[in-house]
N, C-alpha and C positions, 0 to 999 in steps of 0.2 A: 538248039541244044549246044552247049559248049563242048569243047574237046574232052574235058574231063568228065562229061556227063554222058559219054557213049554208053549204051546199055551193055551189060556184061553178063556172062554166064559164070557162076561161082561153084567151086568144089570145096565141100566141107568135110574134112576128115576128123572124126571125133572118137574118143575112147573113154572108158571109165574104169576105176578100180573100186573095190568094195571089200570092207572088213565086215564079215557077217556078224560077228559077236558084238561089235560096237555099233553097227548100223551106220558106219561112216563111209563115205564114198569120195572119190577124187575124180577129176575130169581133166581132159586135155583136148585142145583142138588146133587144127592147122587149116587155115582158110586161104584159098587162092582164087583169084579172078584177075582179069585184065586191070592192072593198077591197084589191086587189093591184095595185101599179104598180111595175114594176122596169125600169130601163134600165141597160145597161152595155156596155163594149167593152174589147178588149185584144188582145194578141199571144199566140198559143199558146206554151206553154212548150216544147213539143217540135215538131220539124219535121213537116210534113204532106206527103204524097206528091203530092196533086193538088188542084185546086179543088173536086172532088167530096168528097174527104176533109175539107177545110176546112169545106164547107157542113154536112156531117154532124156534124163536131165542134162547130160553132157551135150547132146544135140541142141537142146533148148538154150543152154549157156552159150554155145557157139553162135547161134542166131542172134542172141542178144549182143554179143561182142561185135558182130558184123553190123547190127543196127546202130550201135554207138559210134562205129566208124564212119557213119554217114556215107555209104557207098552210092555210086551211080545207080540208075535203074537196073534191076536184076531181072533178066529174062529167063532164068532157069537155074536149077540147083542140081548138083550130084552130091549125095551124102555117101561117104564111104565109112563103114564101121565094121567092127569084127564080131559083134554080137548079132547073129542072124535074126534073132527074135525082136531086136529093137525096131520099133514101129510095126510090130505084127498086129494082128487083128484083135489083140486084147482090148477090152473096154477099160479105159483108164483115163483119169483127168490129164495125166502127163501126155498121152497121145493126143487128146484134144488140144492141149496147149501147144504142142508141136504143129499140129495142123493149122491152128489159128495163127501162129507166128509166121508160117509159110504163106498163108493166104494174105497176111498183112503186106509181105514183100511183093506179092503178085499184084495186089490192089494198088500199091504205091507205084509200081512200074507202069501199070495201065494209066493211072492218073497223070504221071509225069510224061509218058510218051504219047498217050492217046491210045484209044482202043484199036483203031485201024493199024497204026504202026506196031503196036504190040503183037497183034495178030500176024502181021507180015513177018516179023522177026522170029516168031515162034511156030510158024507154019509147019516146019519140018520135024518139030519135037512132038513126040508122043505124049509126054507128060512134062509138067512144070518142074516137079521135084522127082528125081530118080534116086532110089535107094539101092546101094550095091554092097554086097558082102565082100570083105577083104579077110582072107584066111589069116587069123592071128597066130602069133608065135610060130611063124614058119620061116624057112630060110630062102624064100622066094626073093629073087633079086630084081624086083621092079620098084617103080617110084611109089606106087600105093602101099606096097609092103614096107618100104623104107619109112614112109611117113607114119604108118600104123605102128611100127616099132618105136619111133620117136614118141608118139602119143602114149604108148604102153609104158615106156621108160619113165615119162613125165608122171604119169598116174602112180606108178610104183614108188617113185621118189617123193611125191607129195604125201602119200599114205605113210611112208617111213618117217618123214619129217613130223607128221601129226602124232605118230605113235611115240617118237622120241620126246616130243613136247609134253605129251600126256604123262609119260613115265617121269619126266623131270618135275612136272607139277605134283604128281603123287608122292614123290620123294621129298619135296619141299614141304608138303603138307604134313608129313610125319614128324 
């Protein structure tokens, strides 16, 4: 295994914004791992049904951005999000998509490292993917809260940009 292919542990911070009336959502992610640093945000291409759906889709988008970056083998994830219900026990296709994407990363790591090496590297971990709640909209002064505020600000900004664009389009159509 080459130096840049050392297995890594990745932390994904994600957040979503949601306009109930228009069913429009935005997402932001901040991904860190040894040698991996990705940030991004945008508006979902399709309508979302609820804030819960937007939060789930934000995590899925973050995983897709990570996959496109062609990272080294990933031996574990921590997901930080401010919606405590995201990834809850609700039966939903988005939850299944999130789980399937996580399993793909695990399968890839096992195939690239070998099952024995993967097991050695993850022996002390209780789970491959850990989901943590970060108290959103708080004045807590720690790294997770700072990143959550950045994601929240990005979501808000993307929704405002979308709304301004829609307003301009409606004005031009008259």
